[in-house]
C-alpha positions in Angstrom: 60.1 17.4 199.9 63.0 18.9 202.0 63.3 17.3 205.5 64.7 19.4 208.3 67.6 17.6 210.0 68.5 18.3 213.6 72.3 18.1 213.4 72.7 18.5 217.1 70.7 15.3 217.6 73.1 13.5 215.1 76.1 14.6 217.1 74.5 13.6 220.3 74.1 10.1 218.9 77.7 10.2 217.7 78.9 11.1 221.2 76.8 8.5 222.9 78.9 5.7 221.5 76.3 4.2 219.1 78.6 5.5 216.4 82.3 5.6 216.9 83.8 8.7 215.3 86.6 7.2 213.1 88.2 10.4 212.0 88.1 14.2 212.5 90.4 17.0 211.7 90.0 20.7 212.5 93.6 21.6 211.4 94.4 23.5 214.6 97.4 21.3 215.3 99.1 22.2 212.0 101.5 25.0 211.3 100.2 27.9 209.3 101.4 27.5 205.7 102.3 23.8 206.2 101.5 21.2 203.5 98.6 19.1 204.9 99.5 15.7 203.5 103.1 16.2 204.4 102.1 17.1 208.0 99.5 14.3 208.5 99.7 10.6 207.6 95.9 10.5 207.2 96.0 12.7 204.2 97.7 12.1 200.8 97.5 13.4 197.2 96.2 11.9 194.0 99.7 10.7 193.0 100.6 9.9 196.6 103.1 12.8 196.6 102.8 14.8 199.9 104.6 18.1 199.9 104.3 18.5 196.1 102.2 20.9 194.2 99.3 18.4 194.5 99.3 19.0 198.3 97.3 21.9 199.9 98.4 24.3 202.6 97.0 25.2 206.0 95.7 28.8 206.1 94.7 31.3 208.7 92.7 33.4 206.2 89.5 31.7 207.0 88.3 29.2 209.7 85.0 27.8 210.8 86.4 26.7 214.2 89.6 27.9 215.7 91.9 29.9 213.4 92.9 27.4 210.7 91.5 25.6 207.6 92.8 24.2 204.3 93.0 26.6 201.3 92.5 25.2 197.8 93.2 27.4 194.7 93.5 26.6 191.0 96.6 28.0 189.4 96.7 26.2 186.0 94.3 26.2 183.0 93.3 22.6 183.6 92.5 23.1 187.3 94.7 22.2 190.2 97.5 21.2 190.5 96.3 20.8 194.1 94.7 17.3 194.3 94.2 16.4 198.0 93.0 13.0 199.0 91.6 11.7 202.3 91.5 7.8 202.3 88.8 6.3 204.5 91.0 3.3 205.4 89.2 0.7 203.1 86.5 0.3 200.5 83.1 0.3 202.2 80.2 -1.6 200.5 77.7 -2.0 203.3 76.9 -0.4 206.6 76.3 3.3 207.2 79.0 5.8 206.3 78.8 9.5 207.2 81.1 12.2 205.9 81.0 15.8 206.8 82.9 19.1 206.4 82.5 22.8 206.3 83.2 24.6 203.0 83.8 28.3 202.2 83.8 29.4 198.5 85.1 32.8 197.5 82.7 35.1 195.6 82.3 34.2 192.0 84.6 31.2 192.3 84.0 27.4 192.0 84.9 24.3 194.0 84.8 20.6 193.5 85.3 17.3 195.2 84.5 13.6 194.5 84.1 10.4 196.4 86.2 7.5 195.0 84.4 4.1 194.9 87.5 1.9 195.2 90.7 2.0 197.2 92.8 2.5 194.1 92.3 6.1 193.2 91.2 6.9 189.6 89.2 3.7 188.9 85.6 4.6 189.7 84.1 8.0 190.7 81.2 7.3 193.1 79.9 10.8 193.3 80.9 14.3 192.0 80.1 17.5 193.8 80.3 20.9 192.0 80.1 24.4 193.4 79.6 26.5 190.3 80.4 30.2 189.8 76.7 31.1 189.6 76.1 29.9 193.2 74.7 26.4 192.5 75.8 23.2 194.2 75.3 20.1 192.0 75.6 16.5 193.0 76.2 14.0 190.1 76.8 10.3 189.6 78.3 9.5 186.2 77.0 12.8 184.8 73.5 12.3 186.1 72.4 15.1 188.3 71.0 13.7 191.6 70.5 16.9 193.7 71.0 20.6 193.4 70.7 23.6 195.7 72.0 27.2 195.9 74.8 28.2 198.3 76.1 31.5 199.7 79.5 32.7 198.7 81.9 33.9 201.4 80.0 31.9 204.0 80.7 28.6 205.7 78.5 25.8 204.3 77.8 22.8 206.5 77.9 19.7 204.3 77.0 16.1 205.3 76.7 12.9 203.3 74.7 10.2 205.1 75.2 7.0 203.1 73.3 3.8 203.8 75.5 1.5 201.7 73.4 -1.5 202.8 70.3 -0.2 201.1 72.1 2.1 198.6 70.6 5.4 199.9 72.9 8.4 199.6 71.5 11.5 201.3 72.9 15.0 201.0 72.4 17.5 203.8 73.3 21.1 203.4 73.1 23.5 206.4 70.9 21.0 208.2 68.5 20.5 205.4 68.3 17.4 203.2 68.5 18.4 199.5 67.7 14.9 198.3 68.7 11.3 198.3 69.5 8.9 195.5 70.6 5.3 194.7 74.1 5.2 193.4 75.2 3.0 190.5 78.6 2.9 192.1 77.5 2.1 195.7 80.8 2.0 197.5 83.1 4.5 199.0 86.9 4.6 199.8 88.2 8.1 199.8 87.5 11.8 199.0 89.4 13.7 196.4 89.3 17.5 196.8 90.3 19.3 193.6 90.0 23.0 192.5 88.5 22.0 189.1 88.1 25.3 187.4 90.8 27.0 185.3 93.5 29.2 186.8 92.1 31.7 189.3 88.6 30.4 189.0 88.6 28.1 192.0 89.2 29.4 195.5 87.8 27.7 198.6 88.5 26.5 202.1 87.5 23.4 204.1 87.4 22.9 207.8 86.2 20.4 210.5 86.4 17.3 208.3 85.0 14.0 209.8 83.8 10.6 208.8 82.1 7.8 210.8 81.2 4.2 210.0 78.7 1.8 211.5 78.9 -1.9 210.3 76.0 -3.8 208.9 74.3 -6.4 211.1 72.5 -9.0 209.0 68.9 -9.8 209.8 67.1 -13.1 209.2 64.6 -12.0 206.5 65.1 -8.7 204.8 64.6 -7.8 201.1 65.8 -4.4 200.0 64.6 -2.3 197.1 68.2 -1.6 196.5 68.0 0.8 193.5 65.5 2.4 191.3 66.8 3.7 188.0 64.7 6.2 186.0 65.3 9.4 184.0 64.3 12.1 186.5 63.7 14.4 183.5 62.5 13.3 180.1 60.4 14.5 177.1 56.7 14.7 177.9 55.0 11.7 176.3 58.0 9.5 176.3 57.8 6.1 177.9 60.5 4.5 180.0 60.9 1.3 181.9 61.3 1.4 185.6 64.5 -0.6 186.2 65.2 -1.7 189.7 67.5 -4.0 191.7 66.4 -6.1 194.7 69.0 -7.3 197.2 68.5 -10.0 199.8 70.1 -8.5 202.9 68.9 -11.3 205.2 70.0 -14.9 205.8 66.8 -16.5 204.4 66.6 -17.0 200.6 63.9 -15.0 198.8 61.6 -16.9 196.6 58.8 -14.5 195.8 57.8 -10.8 196.0 55.2 -8.5 194.6 56.5 -5.2 193.1 54.0 -2.3 192.6 54.4 1.1 191.1 51.8 3.9 191.3 51.7 7.5 190.2 48.6 8.7 191.9 46.4 7.7 188.9 47.7 4.3 187.8 48.8 1.3 189.8 50.5 -1.8 188.3 51.9 -4.9 190.1 54.4 -7.6 188.9 54.3 -10.9 190.8 57.8 -12.3 190.9 58.0 -16.0 191.8 60.6 -18.7 191.6 63.4 -16.2 192.4 65.7 -18.3 194.7 67.6 -15.2 195.7 70.2 -16.2 198.3 71.8 -14.1 201.0 73.4 -10.9 199.7 72.5 -11.7 196.1 70.8 -9.2 193.8 68.1 -9.4 191.2 67.7 -6.7 188.5 64.7 -6.4 186.3 62.5 -3.9 184.5 58.8 -3.6 185.5 56.5 -5.0 182.9 54.5 -1.8 182.7 56.4 1.3 181.4 55.8 4.8 182.8 54.7 7.5 180.3 55.8 11.0 181.4 53.3 13.8 181.5 54.1 17.5 181.4 55.4 18.7 184.7 56.4 16.7 187.8 54.9 13.2 188.6 55.7 11.4 191.8 56.2 7.6 191.4 56.2 5.2 194.4 57.5 1.7 194.1 56.6 -0.7 196.9 57.6 -4.4 197.6 55.1 -6.6 199.4 54.2 -10.2 200.0 57.9 -11.1 200.5 58.1 -14.9 200.7 54.3 -14.7 201.2 54.5 -12.4 204.2 56.5 -9.4 205.6 60.2 -9.0 206.2 61.9 -7.4 209.2 62.6 -4.0 207.8 59.8 -2.3 205.9 61.8 1.0 205.6 63.8 -0.4 202.6 60.7 -1.8 200.9 59.7 1.5 199.3 61.4 4.0 197.0 60.0 7.2 195.6 61.1 9.2 192.6 59.9 12.3 190.8 59.9 12.3 187.0 59.5 15.7 185.2 58.2 15.7 181.7 59.4 18.7 179.6 57.9 20.1 176.4 60.6 21.2 173.9 60.2 24.6 172.3 58.8 24.6 168.8 61.3 23.7 166.0 64.1 23.7 168.6 67.3 21.7 168.3 70.4 21.7 170.6 73.9 21.5 169.3 76.8 19.6 170.9 80.2 20.5 169.5 82.4 17.8 171.0 86.2 18.2 171.1 87.7 14.8 170.5 90.8 13.1 168.9 92.1 9.7 168.1 95.1 10.4 170.5 92.7 10.9 173.5 92.3 7.8 175.6 89.1 9.1 177.4 87.5 10.2 174.1 85.6 6.9 173.6 83.3 8.3 176.3 82.4 11.2 174.1 81.7 8.9 171.1 79.5 6.6 173.2 77.4 9.4 174.7 77.2 11.4 171.4 75.9 8.3 169.6 73.5 7.5 172.4 72.0 11.0 172.2 71.8 11.0 168.4 69.9 7.7 168.6 67.6 8.6 171.5 66.8 12.2 170.6 67.1 12.7 166.8 64.3 15.3 166.8 66.2 17.6 169.2 69.9 16.8 169.3 72.5 17.9 166.7 75.9 16.1 167.2 79.2 17.5 165.8 82.5 15.8 166.6 85.3 18.3 166.2 88.6 16.5 165.9 91.9 17.7 167.2 95.4 16.5 166.3 94.4 13.7 164.0 93.6 13.2 160.2 90.0 14.4 160.7 90.9 17.8 162.0 89.3 21.0 160.5 91.8 23.6 161.6 89.5 26.6 162.1 86.8 24.6 163.8 89.3 22.9 166.1 90.7 26.4 167.0 87.3 27.7 167.9 86.6 24.7 170.2 90.0 24.9 171.9 89.7 28.7 172.5 86.1 28.4 173.9 85.9 29.8 177.5 85.9 26.9 180.0 87.0 24.2 177.5 89.9 22.6 179.4 90.2 19.0 178.2 89.2 16.3 175.8 86.6 15.0 175.5 84.5 18.1 176.2 81.1 19.0 174.8 80.2 22.6 174.1 76.4 22.9 174.4 74.8 25.6 172.2 78.1 27.5 172.9 76.6 28.4 176.3 78.4 25.9 178.5 81.1 23.1 178.5 80.2 19.8 180.0 81.4 16.2 180.3 79.8 14.3 177.5 78.3 11.9 180.1 76.0 14.9 181.1 74.6 15.5 177.6 71.1 14.3 178.3 70.6 16.7 181.2 72.0 19.6 179.2 69.7 18.8 176.3 66.7 18.9 178.6 67.7 22.3 180.1 68.4 23.9 176.6 65.7 22.4 174.4 62.9 24.4 176.3 64.5 27.7 175.4 62.4 29.2 172.5 64.0 29.5 169.1 63.9 32.9 167.4 63.8 31.3 164.0 62.9 28.0 162.3 65.8 26.8 160.1 65.4 24.9 156.9 68.4 23.6 155.0 68.6 23.1 151.2 71.4 22.1 148.9 72.5 21.6 145.3 75.5 19.4 144.4 77.6 19.0 141.2 79.3 15.6 141.5 81.7 16.4 138.7 83.2 19.5 140.3 82.4 18.5 143.9 80.8 21.9 144.5 78.2 21.8 147.2 76.0 24.9 147.4 73.8 25.2 150.5 71.2 27.6 151.8 69.6 28.0 155.2 66.3 29.7 155.3 65.7 31.4 158.7 62.0 32.0 159.3 61.9 34.3 162.3 59.2 33.8 164.9 60.4 36.7 167.1 62.1 40.0 166.6 65.8 40.3 167.0 68.4 43.0 166.7 72.2 43.2 166.9 74.9 41.0 165.3 73.0 37.8 164.7 74.6 35.4 162.2 73.9 32.2 160.3 76.4 29.4 159.6 76.6 25.9 158.1 78.6 22.8 159.1 78.9 19.6 157.2 79.4 16.3 159.1 80.1 12.8 157.9 79.2 9.4 159.5 80.9 6.1 159.1 84.4 7.6 158.6 87.1 5.0 158.4 90.9 5.1 158.0 93.6 2.6 157.2 96.6 4.2 158.8 97.8 4.1 162.4 96.7 7.8 162.7 93.1 6.4 162.8 93.8 4.1 165.7 91.7 5.2 168.7 93.5 5.5 172.1 91.3 3.7 174.6 91.8 4.0 178.4 88.6 1.9 178.9 90.4 -1.2 177.6 90.3 -4.1 180.1 87.3 -2.8 182.0 89.1 -1.2 185.0 87.3 2.1 184.3 83.9 0.4 184.0 81.7 -0.3 181.0 81.9 2.2 178.1 79.7 1.1 175.2 81.9 -1.9 174.4 85.2 -0.1 174.4 86.1 -1.9 177.6 86.2 -5.1 175.5 88.6 -3.6 172.9 92.3 -3.1 172.9 94.3 0.1 173.6 94.6 1.5 171.0 91.7 0.2 169.0 93.1 -0.5 165.5 91.8 1.6 162.7 90.3 -1.6 161.1 87.9 -1.8 164.1 87.1 1.9 164.3 84.2 3.9 162.7 83.9 7.6 163.5 80.5 9.3 163.3 79.3 13.0 163.3 82.8 14.1 162.1 82.9 17.8 161.3 84.2 18.2 157.7 83.8 21.9 157.3 82.5 25.0 159.1 81.8 27.1 156.1 81.9 30.6 157.6 84.4 30.0 160.4 83.6 29.8 164.1 81.7 33.1 164.3 79.4 32.6 161.3 78.6 34.7 158.2 78.8 38.4 158.9 75.7 40.3 157.6 73.7 37.1 157.0 71.0 38.4 159.3 70.1 42.1 158.9 69.3 44.2 162.0 66.7 44.6 163.2 64.5 41.6 162.1 60.8 41.6 162.8 58.7 38.5 163.5 57.5 37.0 160.3 60.5 37.9 158.2 62.5 35.2 156.4 66.2 35.6 155.7 68.3 33.3 153.6 72.1 32.8 153.6 74.1 30.8 151.0 77.3 28.8 151.6 79.5 26.8 149.3 82.0 24.0 149.9 84.0 21.7 147.6 83.6 18.2 148.8 87.1 16.5 148.9 87.5 13.3 147.0 87.0 10.2 149.1 84.3 11.7 151.3 80.9 10.1 151.0 78.0 12.5 150.5 75.5 9.7 151.3 76.9 9.7 154.9 76.8 13.5 155.3 74.6 15.8 157.3 74.1 19.5 156.6 73.8 21.5 159.8 72.6 25.1 160.1 73.1 27.4 163.1 71.6 30.7 164.2 74.2 32.4 166.3 73.3 35.2 168.8 75.3 38.4 169.3 76.8 36.9 172.5 78.1 33.9 170.6 75.5 31.4 171.9 73.7 29.3 169.4 69.9 30.1 169.6 68.8 27.3 167.2 70.1 24.7 164.8 68.8 22.1 162.3 70.2 19.1 160.6 69.3 17.4 157.4 70.8 14.4 155.6 72.6 15.2 152.4 69.7 13.6 150.4 67.1 15.6 152.4 68.8 18.9 151.7 69.2 18.1 148.0 65.5 17.2 147.9 64.7 20.6 149.5 66.7 22.4 146.9 68.2 25.9 147.2 66.0 28.5 148.9 65.2 31.5 146.7 66.2 34.7 148.4 63.7 37.6 148.1 66.1 40.0 149.7 67.2 41.6 146.5 64.6 41.0 143.8 65.7 41.6 140.2 62.9 44.2 139.8 64.7 46.5 142.2 68.1 47.9 141.0 68.8 50.3 143.9 67.3 51.5 147.2 68.3 54.3 149.5 66.5 55.3 152.7 67.2 58.9 153.9 67.5 60.7 156.2 68.2 57.9 158.7 67.8 58.6 161.5 64.5 60.2 160.4 62.4 62.9 162.0 58.8 63.3 160.8 59.3 61.9 157.3 61.7 59.6 155.5 62.3 59.2 151.7 62.7 55.9 149.9 64.7 56.4 146.7 64.0 53.4 144.4 65.3 52.5 140.9 62.9 50.0 139.5 63.9 47.7 136.6 60.4 47.5 135.2 56.8 48.2 136.2 56.0 46.9 139.7 53.5 47.4 142.5 55.2 49.0 145.6 54.0 48.6 149.2 55.8 49.5 152.5 55.2 47.9 155.9 56.8 49.2 159.2 57.4 46.9 162.2 58.6 47.8 165.7 61.1 45.7 167.6 58.3 43.6 169.1 57.3 42.5 165.6 54.1 44.6 165.6 53.1 46.4 162.3 52.9 50.1 163.2 52.5 51.7 159.8 51.7 50.8 156.2 51.7 52.7 152.8 50.8 51.6 149.3 52.2 53.5 146.4 50.5 51.6 143.6 52.2 50.6 140.3 55.4 52.4 139.5 58.5 52.2 137.3 61.9 53.8 136.8 63.4 56.2 139.4 61.1 57.0 142.3 61.3 59.2 145.5 58.6 58.0 147.8 57.8 59.9 151.0 56.8 57.9 154.2 55.4 59.8 157.2 57.1 58.9 160.5 55.7 61.7 162.6 53.3 59.3 164.4 56.1 56.9 165.3 57.8 57.1 168.7 61.6 57.4 168.8 63.2 54.0 168.3 64.4 51.4 165.9 62.0 49.9 163.2 62.1 47.4 160.4 61.0 48.6 156.9 59.7 45.9 154.6 59.6 47.3 151.0 57.5 44.9 148.9 58.3 45.3 145.2 56.3 42.9 143.1 56.8 39.4 144.6 60.1 40.4 146.4 60.7 42.0 149.7 63.7 44.2 150.8 64.2 44.8 154.5 66.0 47.9 155.9 66.5 49.3 159.4 65.0 52.7 160.2 65.8 54.8 163.2 63.3 57.5 164.2 64.5 60.4 166.2 62.3 63.4 166.5 
């Protein structure tokens, strides 16, 4: 529920002396066009290089108060180079920290900033805040979306973060209204980094009236805090998850026992924790013994601590946390594709490998992983080129989701949940046949359309391989997570930089994209009516040394706008067991077919050349997949000219299905009276 915040009351408190305002800057004392960090010792840049291209300039183009603000614009493809930093003087781990500023984002542009968790910039990102070009503000921690809201372009937005570091409650307030609060896995704050993230010309924004305040923590005698509650806010309906939480002793008195209860309005379960011996400022992390099973839709969960050391503590406000878990129902036969740009030379790419593997393990029914390598021995040139040229792809690792968006691989789970509910226009079934002597792999994808489509739809096939290993230095994996300074990353923090080839195994490696990035032209006729099945065939010679037993055969249905509507993946053995699909698009019994005139008026003629005696039947479907006409011509042979009345059909595009014996041929028909 949104809570209305009276900001004037907040500022009254600030001015009363209960809070000491530590910093504020309205930029009125600066010269128009001056570099901010070069003009003020409080500001700096990412590389501590005031006056460089990382610095930002004062502008009189926009202002919330007075006549000046800071302008930030992206001028290079990777975002930036402006990278303005405001240090907060130290790393804060407890107490109450408040940060606020006004932001103005130009129409159709984006903006971005993050809070750094440590005094050394670039170690740990505490929170990321995105203003996207569709008018959405999104707050994330480590790729997990914590809060979202819409914002108005060309308008000053009042933004405040109220952060209770003592109890790990980060609240986001936009234009006086709380859009949500969350517990932060990186619960500390040391600076803000303001960076025009989008590619050249795609970020333009201004900031004004920046301030931050800090109130120190005063330790009570007895106080246990429900410090964090970690759940998946969105998950698959029916899936179970453990409620993981951390308790922190904020008081002086050791904590020996506590009861922890969660309830969802229907169920209620309590764990009695005894023998804890939790000393002052120590934490205890555990998972509740009873898992929560998500239902379809939103469910509110409340977790409450009680009976602390056999009684009550001094602060009951931090004894309760609430979370809403939304269970989604995936669309039928739907799978989501992640084409991840990666490379052995890329020191951040272990992050992509870790999250791709995690998703493949957690959601095998819905997630299709493809690792597209760049600049290393596993590169597939045309596939790599397609990834690199994709709009919005600016760096490695980057995951292209259904060719609809580019994300950090750490955000894969949320992207899956948002995409998997989109209905598929066709169910895809993969089959294959393999000649181990020649290495020829023949593959088919059978697209069983559940909805009508028109336009330039295409099918494609990709082959991936798991457990890929190399022996040369080119297979060494660059690893910026080595040593643990960047936090945990699936065990890569324990490995060297680079990780030697002997310790590396690469999964989901793209080995071929058989019809190029765009897919096979003409593989889907237009229009297609619901109920039709269309089959496309692809071939590939498997290079020596690749292991077919580790391969997956991936099919894609590509929309006219280039997005992937659906996909499917089968292991090599599964596809071989399915065999090749038999196409009924051009049955042997039909040697030729012509439909004229097309566009048709009141009648169309079907000119057939039949190879032998066959029963002929015609069905007509509109673009909604509804059968609107039918005509049976009985048993025929040889050359035939068959009239079909179209005088009762409205002007428009139709699908003709001409059944000849056991085969079906589909043709497009335009009616224009």
